[in-house]
C-alpha positions, -999 to 999 in steps of 0.1 A, spaced: 100 125 460 100 137 497 113 169 488 84 177 462 59 165 485 73 189 512 75 219 488 38 216 478 32 213 518 46 244 523 32 263 492 -3 254 505 6 268 540 21 299 527 -16 303 506 -35 297 538 -16 321 558 -17 348 529 -54 348 530 -53 354 568 -22 378 570 -45 408 573 -63 394 604 -28 390 626 5 405 625 19 373 641 13 353 608 38 375 591 66 360 609 56 324 600 48 335 567 86 347 561 98 319 579 81 293 554 92 312 524 126 309 533 121 272 537 108 269 501 137 286 487 160 263 503 140 236 491 141 249 453 178 256 458 184 220 468 165 205 441 182 223 414 217 210 429 203 177 425 193 179 390 228 197 382 249 167 396 264 144 369 249 108 366 268 81 354 253 65 323 263 32 308 293 35 280 283 34 242 290 1 229 312 19 203 335 25 233 344 -10 241 361 -38 222 342 -73 219 369 -87 236 364 -64 266 330 -83 271 347 -117 273 361 -135 305 399 -135 306 399 -172 296 381 -169 261 391 -154 231 369 -141 203 372 -146 166 402 -131 145 398 -96 129 362 -93 144 349 -127 132 318 -142 146 329 -180 146 353 -198 165 368 -233 155 366 -263 180 369 -300 181 400 -300 160 414 -335 152 444 -344 170 455 -375 158 475 -383 127 462 -408 102 481 -440 100 504 -436 69 511 -463 41 551 -457 38 558 -484 13 538 -508 -11 541 -532 -38 529 -564 -57 534 -591 -80 514 -621 -90 509 -658 -74 495 -682 -101 479 -716 -99 452 -724 -124 441 -687 -118 462 -656 -107 458 -634 -78 481 -603 -64 509 -612 -39 515 -580 -22 530 -562 9 529 -530 25 542 -512 54 520 -492 77 534 -465 101 517 -451 132 528 -415 139 508 -409 170 514 -417 208 485 -438 211 481 -476 203 453 -487 173 438 -518 178 425 -537 145 438 -513 121 422 -519 86 431 -514 49 417 -522 13 434 -533 -15 419 -526 -49 430 -536 -85 420 -516 -115 421 -521 -153 436 -491 -173 401 -481 -180 396 -475 -143 371 -503 -139 375 -523 -107 390 -560 -111 386 -567 -75 390 -553 -37 394 -568 -7 393 -554 31 417 -568 56 419 -560 95 449 -565 114 459 -568 153 476 -538 169 500 -508 156 520 -495 186 529 -457 189 558 -449 162 557 -487 149 564 -494 112 545 -524 108 550 -547 76 524 -571 63 523 -595 33 493 -614 19 474 -627 -11 438 -612 -14 407 -632 -20 398 -625 -59 413 -636 -91 430 -613 -115 445 -619 -150 478 -603 -147 481 -586 -182 446 -565 -173 460 -551 -138 470 -516 -145 473 -502 -112 468 -516 -76 456 -490 -46 463 -496 -10 441 -474 13 440 -472 51 403 -474 64 392 -448 89 396 -463 125 369 -459 151 374 -436 183 373 -468 204 399 -484 187 423 -459 198 439 -467 232 466 -453 255 500 -459 242 518 -492 249 556 -499 248 564 -525 223 598 -538 211 598 -551 178 601 -590 175 638 -599 161 641 -625 135 672 -644 140 691 -674 129 677 -669 91 683 -698 65 668 -699 28 665 -736 21 656 -758 -9 638 -792 -9 644 -820 -31 613 -809 -54 632 -774 -58 607 -752 -35 622 -728 -14 613 -723 25 627 -699 49 636 -714 87 647 -694 117 636 -681 151 617 -652 164 632 -635 193 607 -619 217 623 -588 235 596 -581 256 588 -591 292 558 -606 282 546 -637 260 525 -639 231 501 -667 221 502 -659 184 524 -643 163 519 -631 126 549 -640 104 551 -621 69 575 -631 41 583 -601 16 599 -606 -18 619 -582 -36 637 -580 -69 673 -567 -70 661 -530 -76 644 -531 -42 609 -533 -53 584 -556 -38 573 -581 -60 554 -606 -37 545 -615 -3 524 -641 20 520 -648 55 515 -674 81 512 -676 118 530 -694 146 521 -701 183 534 -695 217 567 -674 223 577 -668 257 588 -634 275 625 -627 266 625 -662 247 623 -674 213 604 -696 188 614 -716 156 596 -714 124 595 -719 88 575 -705 60 575 -714 23 583 -691 -4 557 -701 -29 569 -714 -62 533 -700 -75 547 -665 -68 585 -670 -80 574 -680 -113 563 -645 -120 598 -632 -109 624 -626 -133 659 -631 -121 672 -630 -89 653 -621 -56 658 -613 -19 634 -626 8 626 -606 42 611 -617 74 587 -595 97 567 -609 130 541 -589 150 518 -598 179 483 -614 168 
């Protein structure tokens, strides 16, 4: 800009001097000097115009990933979408289940199932649903149950009798389903050593009713106020054909507590042949 203004000024001077050139020979020298300066300015301006100027690269010359910070990634194969918020927890699994019937004046299911927690977190209040259906898929009854806790890597076996009545001949299938836990039910993983049933005996009283007696041994360094006790009945093929539960109180750290639990005749009357019984215990 400065060069252009000075060139304009010099041209005006030349015009003025040319007009008075005839009046004085001294102006000839000044005119020649000014002409030389104009030529030099023109040459300098052409040099500036001919110099290369760096222009932004065409977008086609760059990969989309070149525009991203080093700690970010673009979509695969030019995709404009990225995936986030992927679930890292593995759902609680039901690894075994089975049922029979308990019969009084009416009948109900008598079942057991084993839950497995494959995560490294503890889940408080795991819940499940049991549903009985007829052959036409209509529902006979459904029942939701809430447990206390399942530790990382634990296989938790529970047995129960639901709240709805059934006609055994109408039961076509029984479904067991884990209910989706809330995020706040997940806690930092805790170390828990399974309770150990010891000194077990199957006894029969004078009325012919069976019961299991024994002790639950606590291998952990803390005491528990309440323990859930679960009884699982299997036929000789290993199939679960019934189950029941009760609660016992106050087991000390590294100590044991005695128990007894009935093997209900209302369940046994629906089992053909011999059977086996198993005992499980868990904190409550």
